[in-house]
C-alpha positions as CSV (number, residue, x, y, z in Angstrom):
1,M,7.7,15.5,32.4
2,N,4.7,17.1,31.3
3,S,2.4,17.8,34.4
4,G,-0.5,16.2,32.9
5,L,1.1,12.9,32.1
6,Q,2.6,13.0,35.1
7,Q,-1.0,13.3,36.9
8,C,-2.8,10.8,34.7
9,L,0.1,8.1,35.7
10,T,-1.3,8.5,39.0
11,Y,-4.9,7.6,38.3
12,T,-6.3,4.6,40.0
13,K,-7.3,1.5,38.3
14,A,-11.1,2.5,39.0
15,K,-10.2,5.8,37.4
16,S,-9.0,4.9,34.4
17,G,-11.3,2.7,33.9
18,E,-13.9,5.5,34.5
19,I,-12.2,7.4,31.6
20,A,-11.8,4.7,29.3
21,T,-15.6,3.9,29.5
22,A,-16.0,7.8,28.7
23,N,-14.0,7.5,25.7
24,P,-14.5,4.0,23.9
25,Y,-13.5,5.8,20.5
26,I,-10.3,7.1,22.0
27,C,-9.1,3.9,23.4
28,A,-9.8,2.0,20.3
29,R,-7.7,4.1,18.5
30,Y,-4.9,4.3,20.8
31,F,-5.2,0.1,21.0
32,D,-4.9,0.2,17.0
33,Y,-1.8,2.2,17.2
34,L,-0.3,0.1,19.8
35,M,-0.9,-2.9,17.8
36,N,0.7,-1.4,14.6
37,V,3.6,-0.4,16.6
38,F,3.8,-3.8,17.8
39,I,3.5,-5.2,14.3
40,E,6.4,-2.8,12.7
41,V,8.4,-3.0,15.6
42,A,8.5,-6.5,17.2
43,L,7.8,-7.9,14.0
44,N,9.8,-5.7,11.8
45,W,6.8,-5.4,9.1
46,N,6.3,-3.5,6.3
47,M,2.8,-2.3,6.8
48,E,2.9,-0.3,3.6
49,A,4.6,-3.1,1.1
50,G,2.6,-5.7,3.6
51,C,5.9,-8.0,3.7
52,T,8.7,-8.3,6.1
53,R,12.0,-6.6,6.0
54,A,15.2,-8.0,5.5
55,E,16.4,-7.6,8.9
56,G,13.8,-9.9,10.3
57,G,12.5,-8.8,13.9
58,L,12.4,-9.6,17.5
59,F,11.2,-13.4,16.9
60,G,13.2,-13.8,13.4
61,C,11.5,-13.5,9.6
62,T,8.1,-13.2,10.0
63,T,6.4,-14.9,7.3
64,A,2.9,-14.0,8.0
65,F,0.7,-13.3,10.9
66,F,-2.5,-12.9,11.7
67,A,-4.7,-11.2,14.9
68,A,-8.3,-11.5,16.2
69,T,-9.1,-8.4,18.3
70,E,-11.6,-8.6,20.9
71,A,-13.2,-6.9,24.1
72,Q,-13.5,-8.8,27.4
73,N,-16.8,-9.1,28.5
74,S,-16.5,-7.5,32.2
75,T,-14.5,-4.4,31.3
76,G,-14.8,-4.0,27.5
77,S,-10.8,-3.6,27.3
78,L,-9.3,-4.6,23.9
79,H,-6.8,-7.5,23.5
80,T,-5.9,-9.4,20.5
81,H,-4.8,-13.2,20.0
82,M,-2.2,-13.4,17.6
83,L,-0.5,-15.9,15.8
84,I,2.8,-15.5,14.0
85,W,4.8,-17.3,11.6
86,I,8.5,-17.1,11.8
87,K,11.1,-18.2,8.5
88,D,12.5,-21.9,10.0
89,M,11.0,-22.3,12.5
90,P,9.4,-25.9,13.1
91,A,5.5,-26.1,11.5
92,T,4.3,-28.6,14.5
93,V,5.3,-29.2,18.2
94,D,7.0,-32.7,17.5
95,D,9.1,-30.9,14.5
96,Y,10.2,-28.7,17.8
97,Y,10.9,-31.3,20.0
98,A,12.7,-33.7,17.5
């Protein structure tokens, strides 16, 4: 394993937070990259075409999704709240339990 990567894996939470605070742009770019990987792989969504792929994703065939990204007040850490619509899933909780 690359010695630089191995060193990063041993950082404490405080050290990781210090590095992230000093490099907010890089952290935001990395977060965006991870979200795109999740959307492309887990949802099997074609980002270029703006639609699902025929085989469906981890949860089934994604028909749509919505994501809102925000930062934690105390740490500035980015996180996302996401709604995912899956084909043939019940539309309401009552339908789900019916």
